[in-house]
Residue, then its C-alpha position, 0 to 999 in steps of 0.5 A: s254827373v256833376r250835380g249828382s257828385s259823381v267824380d268818375g261820371s263827370l270826368f268820363w263825360f268831360a273826356r267824351a266831350t273833349l274827344a267829340s269837339s275841340d271847342i271847350t266853350p260849351i263845356c266851360r259855359r256849362l261848368l259856370a252854370i253848374a257852379s251858380e245853379d247847382i252849387g251856388n253859395a254852398d261853395p262860392k269859390a266854384l265860380q272862380v275855379c271854373l273861370n280860372a280853368w277856362d282862362i288857363y285853357h286859353r293861356v296854355g292850350p288844350q293839352e295842359g288846359e284840359r287838365a285845368v278844366a278837369q280840375a274844375v270838373i272834379y272840384c264842382a263834382l265834389a263841392p257841396k250842392s245848393n240850388a237856393v240861389y237859383t230858386a231865390f232869383k227865380l222867385a224874385k223875378k216872378i214877384a218883380k214881374q208881378h210888381i213891375h210898375s211899383d215905385v222905388p220907395l222915396h228913402l231909397r231914391n238917390p237925391t242927386s240934385e236940388f230938384t230930386k231933393a225937393l221931391k223928397h228923394g232920400d228922405g228917411y234913408q237910414y245909413a246902415h253903417n250908423y247902426e249896430f251890426a251895420i244894419a238899419p233894423e227899421q229900414t225897408y227895401l222893397p216897394t210898399s206893394v210887395n210883402e216881405t218875402d224870404f226869397y233866399s233860403p240857404q241850405e245846411r250845406g257848405f258855406e250856406k250853413q253860415l249864410k243861413r245863420k246870418v239870415a236868421f240873425l237878420n230876421e231876429l234883428k228885424r223882429r226886435g225892431e218891429k216889436e220896439k215900434 
């Protein structure tokens, strides 16, 4: 019901769940999963709303606490929805599994000692803050065995609209950097 943005359905099933059990834990866990999986970056505040509601429940007890959780249920039901985080992480895990033995590029390795410096850890690293927009346009962040992949594809909903513009901006900077090479 929350995924489908039905406030009434969400509240009904929340009320049914509270009548069936005094354990709020599975309900709050599910709300947190929904906040990440179904709402994601379309409204990143949803995670905090759910955590706060769970915390309030434990601080004030079931009578007042159930209202806080109901508030989180309503918030999540009305929040813009996006599963882009879920989809992106699923794809990233799949690719990471396929490249489980790929080396971390030398420029991304932290030169923590003279020994690691001699192994060229950190060579070629570009400190992003030294560049316009705090982006090192020629720096790569994936192993050489992994082709550039767009894991994250933000939706045109909620805060993800802004993230989509940022992704497009970063991709344009990257293309410009590649053309200048």
